LUMNU-393023 format. One record per residue: chain; x, y, z of N, C-alpha, C in turn. Coordinates in nm, 3 decimals, always signed. Example, Ala and Ser with C-alpha at 12.3 -4.5 7.8 and 13.67 -1.06 7.14 Angstrom:
2
 chain     n.x     n.y     n.z    ca.x    ca.y    ca.z     c.x     c.y     c.z
     A  +1.319  -0.569  +0.780  +1.230  -0.450  +0.780  +1.320  -0.330  +0.780
     A  +1.285  -0.225  +0.708  +1.367  -0.106  +0.714  +1.290  +0.003  +0.787
This chain:
118
 chain     n.x     n.y     n.z    ca.x    ca.y    ca.z     c.x     c.y     c.z
     A +16.242 +13.735  +8.591 +16.353 +13.789  +8.667 +16.480 +13.774  +8.584
     A +16.553 +13.881  +8.571 +16.677 +13.881  +8.496 +16.791 +13.851  +8.592
     A +16.863 +13.743  +8.567 +16.971 +13.704  +8.659 +17.099 +13.673  +8.584
     A +17.208 +13.684  +8.658 +17.339 +13.647  +8.606 +17.401 +13.545  +8.701
     A +17.469 +13.449  +8.644 +17.537 +13.348  +8.724 +17.687 +13.377  +8.722
     A +17.745 +13.379  +8.840 +17.890 +13.397  +8.853 +17.945 +13.269  +8.912
     A +18.042 +13.210  +8.845 +18.097 +13.082  +8.888 +18.247 +13.090  +8.907
     A +18.295 +13.005  +8.996 +18.438 +12.982  +9.011 +18.465 +12.850  +8.940
     A +18.541 +12.856  +8.832 +18.565 +12.738  +8.749 +18.713 +12.715  +8.727
     A +18.749 +12.590  +8.722 +18.885 +12.555  +8.682 +18.897 +12.579  +8.532
     A +19.020 +12.596  +8.482 +19.037 +12.631  +8.340 +18.965 +12.539  +8.243
     A +18.971 +12.409  +8.264 +18.906 +12.316  +8.171 +18.754 +12.333  +8.174
     A +18.698 +12.353  +8.292 +18.553 +12.373  +8.305 +18.512 +12.506  +8.241
     A +18.597 +12.607  +8.255 +18.567 +12.738  +8.193 +18.566 +12.726  +8.040
     A +18.662 +12.653  +7.986 +18.665 +12.632  +7.840 +18.542 +12.555  +7.792
     A +18.501 +12.455  +7.869 +18.382 +12.378  +7.832 +18.257 +12.464  +7.837
     A +18.246 +12.548  +7.940 +18.130 +12.639  +7.952 +18.127 +12.736  +7.836
     A +18.244 +12.786  +7.796 +18.251 +12.877  +7.682 +18.207 +12.805  +7.554
     A +18.257 +12.685  +7.534 +18.221 +12.608  +7.414 +18.071 +12.579  +7.411
     A +18.014 +12.544  +7.525 +17.870 +12.516  +7.532 +17.789 +12.641  +7.497
     A +17.832 +12.755  +7.552 +17.762 +12.881  +7.525 +17.774 +12.917  +7.377
     A +17.890 +12.896  +7.319 +17.911 +12.925  +7.177 +17.817 +12.842  +7.091
     A +17.802 +12.713  +7.125 +17.712 +12.625  +7.051 +17.568 +12.670  +7.065
     A +17.528 +12.708  +7.187 +17.392 +12.756  +7.210 +17.364 +12.880  +7.127
     A +17.459 +12.972  +7.125 +17.442 +13.095  +7.048 +17.430 +13.063  +6.899
     A +17.513 +12.972  +6.851 +17.509 +12.933  +6.711 +17.379 +12.866  +6.671
     A +17.317 +12.798  +6.769 +17.190 +12.730  +6.742 +17.070 +12.822  +6.765
     A +17.099 +12.947  +6.801 +16.990 +13.043  +6.823 +16.919 +13.024  +6.955
     A +16.978 +12.949  +7.046 +16.915 +12.926  +7.176 +16.939 +13.045  +7.269
     A +16.854 +13.056  +7.368 +16.871 +13.163  +7.467 +16.996 +13.135  +7.550
     A +17.074 +13.240  +7.570 +17.200 +13.228  +7.642 +17.182 +13.276  +7.786
     A +17.232 +13.196  +7.881 +17.233 +13.241  +8.020 +17.345 +13.343  +8.036
     A +17.318 +13.445  +8.111 +17.419 +13.546  +8.139 +17.512 +13.489  +8.245
     A +17.643 +13.486  +8.214 +17.738 +13.422  +8.305 +17.870 +13.497  +8.309
     A +17.934 +13.489  +8.423 +18.072 +13.532  +8.442 +18.144 +13.417  +8.511
     A +18.272 +13.402  +8.483 +18.350 +13.297  +8.549 +18.482 +13.353  +8.596
     A +18.524 +13.305  +8.712 +18.652 +13.342  +8.770 +18.729 +13.214  +8.801
     A +18.861 +13.225  +8.805 +18.945 +13.108  +8.827 +18.961 +13.069  +8.972
     A +18.928 +13.159  +9.064 +18.941 +13.128  +9.207 +18.850 +13.219  +9.288
     A +18.823 +13.178  +9.410 +18.745 +13.264  +9.499 +18.819 +13.394  +9.527
     A +18.951 +13.385  +9.539 +19.030 +13.506  +9.563 +19.010 +13.607  +9.450
     A +19.013 +13.558  +9.326 +18.992 +13.646  +9.211 +18.850 +13.703  +9.212
     A +18.752 +13.619  +9.240 +18.613 +13.664  +9.246 +18.597 +13.775  +9.350
     A +18.647 +13.750  +9.471 +18.628 +13.846  +9.580 +18.715 +13.971  +9.567
     A +18.817 +13.965  +9.483 +18.895 +14.086  +9.458 +18.822 +14.179  +9.362
     A +18.733 +14.123  +9.281 +18.657 +14.202  +9.184 +18.517 +14.234  +9.236
     A +18.451 +14.137  +9.295 +18.316 +14.156  +9.349 +18.330 +14.172  +9.500
     A +18.362 +14.292  +9.541 +18.383 +14.320  +9.684 +18.249 +14.351  +9.752
     A +18.251 +14.354  +9.883 +18.130 +14.387  +9.959 +18.080 +14.528  +9.924
     A +18.172 +14.623  +9.910 +18.131 +14.759  +9.875 +18.070 +14.765  +9.735
     A +18.123 +14.687  +9.643 +18.067 +14.684  +9.508 +17.929 +14.618  +9.507
     A +17.911 +14.515  +9.588 +17.778 +14.456  +9.599 +17.679 +14.555  +9.658
     A +17.721 +14.630  +9.760 +17.635 +14.734  +9.817 +17.600 +14.838  +9.711
     A +17.698 +14.875  +9.631 +17.677 +14.971  +9.524 +17.574 +14.917  +9.423
     A +17.589 +14.791  +9.383 +17.494 +14.729  +9.290 +17.353 +14.729  +9.348
     A +17.341 +14.692  +9.474 +17.208 +14.691  +9.539 +17.147 +14.831  +9.540
     A +17.230 +14.930  +9.567 +17.180 +15.067  +9.574 +17.132 +15.114  +9.436
     A +17.210 +15.086  +9.333 +17.169 +15.125  +9.198 +17.042 +15.053  +9.158
     A +17.030 +14.924  +9.192 +16.910 +14.848  +9.159 +16.786 +14.908  +9.224
     A +16.803 +14.964  +9.342 +16.691 +15.022  +9.416 +16.667 +15.169  +9.383
     A +16.771 +15.236  +9.329 +16.763 +15.381  +9.304 +16.817 +15.414  +9.166
     A +16.763 +15.352  +9.063 +16.812 +15.378  +8.928 +16.791 +15.524  +8.892
     A +16.877 +15.574  +8.805 +16.866 +15.712  +8.761 +16.971 +15.802  +8.821
     A +17.063 +15.743  +8.900 +17.170 +15.823  +8.960 +17.292 +15.823  +8.869
     A +17.367 +15.932  +8.872 +17.498 +15.932  +8.807 +17.602 +15.899  +8.914
     A +17.728 +15.893  +8.876 +17.833 +15.851  +8.970 +17.843 +15.948  +9.087
     A +17.837 +16.076  +9.061 +17.848 +16.175  +9.170 +17.733 +16.159  +9.270
     A +17.610 +16.145  +9.219 +17.495 +16.126  +9.305 +17.504 +15.995  +9.383
     A +17.555 +15.892  +9.318 +17.572 +15.762  +9.383 +17.672 +15.772  +9.497
     A +17.784 +15.839  +9.472 +17.885 +15.857  +9.577 +17.826 +15.932  +9.697
     A +17.749 +16.036  +9.669 +17.686 +16.112  +9.777 +17.586 +16.026  +9.853
     A +17.505 +15.948  +9.781 +17.406 +15.862  +9.846 +17.470 +15.757  +9.936
     A +17.584 +15.705  +9.891 +17.653 +15.601  +9.968 +17.747 +15.657 +10.073
     A +17.771 +15.789 +10.070 +17.865 +15.849 +10.164 +18.008 +15.804 +10.140
     A +18.042 +15.784 +10.012 +18.175 +15.737  +9.974 +18.245 +15.841  +9.888
     A +18.376 +15.828  +9.879 +18.459 +15.914  +9.797 +18.426 +15.895  +9.648
     A +18.413 +16.006  +9.575 +18.377 +16.002  +9.433 +18.474 +15.915  +9.353
     A +18.603 +15.933  +9.374 +18.703 +15.859  +9.295 +18.689 +15.708  +9.316
     A +18.667 +15.665  +9.440 +18.653 +15.522  +9.467 +18.525 +15.465  +9.404
     A +18.417 +15.542  +9.412 +18.292 +15.498  +9.351 +18.308 +15.493  +9.198
     A +18.375 +15.591  +9.141 +18.400 +15.592  +8.997 +18.478 +15.468  +8.955
     A +18.581 +15.433  +9.032 +18.661 +15.312  +9.003 +18.573 +15.188  +9.010
     A +18.490 +15.179  +9.114 +18.402 +15.063  +9.129 +18.301 +15.055  +9.014
     A +18.242 +15.167  +8.979 +18.145 +15.170  +8.870 +18.211 +15.128  +8.739
     A +18.330 +15.178  +8.711 +18.400 +15.143  +8.588 +18.423 +14.992  +8.580
     A +18.467 +14.933  +8.689 +18.490 +14.787  +8.692 +18.359 +14.711  +8.673
     A +18.253 +14.753  +8.739 +18.124 +14.684  +8.727 +18.063 +14.700  +8.589
     A +18.086 +14.814  +8.524 +18.040 +14.832  +8.386 +18.118 +14.738  +8.294
     A +18.250 +14.727  +8.313 +18.331 +14.637  +8.230 +18.287 +14.493  +8.244
     A +18.241 +14.454  +8.364 +18.193 +14.318  +8.386 +18.052 +14.297  +8.335
     A +17.983 +14.406  +8.302 +17.845 +14.396  +8.257 +17.743 +14.392  +8.370
     A +17.789 +14.418  +8.493 +17.698 +14.416  +8.607 +17.627 +14.549  +8.627
     A +17.678 +14.654  +8.564 +17.613 +14.785  +8.559 +17.616 +14.832  +8.414
     A +17.519 +14.916  +8.381 +17.519 +14.979  +8.249 +17.509 +15.129  +8.270
     A +17.574 +15.201  +8.181 +17.575 +15.347  +8.187 +17.501 +15.400  +8.065
     A +17.396 +15.479  +8.089 +17.322 +15.539  +7.979 +17.400 +15.653  +7.916
     A +17.352 +15.701  +7.803 +17.418 +15.812  +7.733 +17.431 +15.936  +7.820
     A +17.337 +15.955  +7.910 +17.339 +16.072  +7.998 +17.415 +16.047  +8.128
     A +17.486 +15.932  +8.138 +17.565 +15.901  +8.256 +17.486 +15.834  +8.367
     A +17.357 +15.812  +8.344 +17.273 +15.747  +8.446 +17.307 +15.598  +8.452
     A +17.315 +15.546  +8.574 +17.350 +15.407  +8.596 +17.226 +15.320  +8.610
     A +17.235 +15.199  +8.551 +17.126 +15.103  +8.556 +17.185 +14.967  +8.593
     A +17.116 +14.895  +8.682 +17.153 +14.758  +8.715 +17.070 +14.665  +8.626
     A +17.133 +14.596  +8.530 +17.055 +14.515  +8.436 +17.004 +14.384  +8.494
     A +17.050 +14.346  +8.613 +17.010 +14.219  +8.672 +16.937 +14.240  +8.803
     A +16.838 +14.154  +8.826 +16.764 +14.155  +8.952 +16.828 +14.064  +9.055
     A +16.907 +13.968  +9.006 +16.964 +13.868  +9.094 +17.101 +13.826  +9.043
     A +17.191 +13.803  +9.137 +17.324 +13.749  +9.107 +17.335 +13.617  +9.182
     A +17.363 +13.510  +9.109 +17.385 +13.378  +9.170 +17.533 +13.349  +9.164
     A +17.592 +13.314  +9.276 +17.735 +13.281  +9.282 +17.751 +13.134  +9.313
     A +17.823 +13.064  +9.226 +17.847 +12.921  +9.241 +17.997 +12.898  +9.263
     A +18.028 +12.824  +9.368 +18.166 +12.786  +9.393 +18.165 +12.642  +9.442
     A +18.191 +12.548  +9.353 +18.188 +12.406  +9.388 +18.302 +12.368  +9.480
     A +18.277 +12.265  +9.557 +18.380 +12.212  +9.647 +18.453 +12.096  +9.586
     A +18.385 +12.021  +9.498 +18.444 +11.904  +9.433 +18.428 +11.917  +9.283
     A +18.515 +11.851  +9.210 +18.499 +11.844  +9.065 +18.374 +11.764  +9.033
     A +18.306 +11.803  +8.926 +18.188 +11.729  +8.883 +18.229 +11.590  +8.838
     A +18.145 +11.494  +8.866 +18.175 +11.354  +8.830 +18.143 +11.328  +8.684
């Protein structure tokens, strides 16, 4: 199963996660796919409910372009295009040469700690 982890991290924890990933890559180790945000507000402003619905739809119906996706979801083309562009920039969607959309992940794990790690 191909998964991505999305975390809400404080700046120091985000820097440490980046450094750890850099070391893993340098050592030739397998890298976990990760995204990090500085706050829940930031996370939810980018990963909205409509965008999650869009991701689920693409995962279940790969091979659609943006126009077909907008029609399938019953949403405005421009809004779907904006959402797709943002999700592609985050790496949560991929766009083929022919404009076909693919969801590269089967699962998204979201972590938001309540306390700092000891």
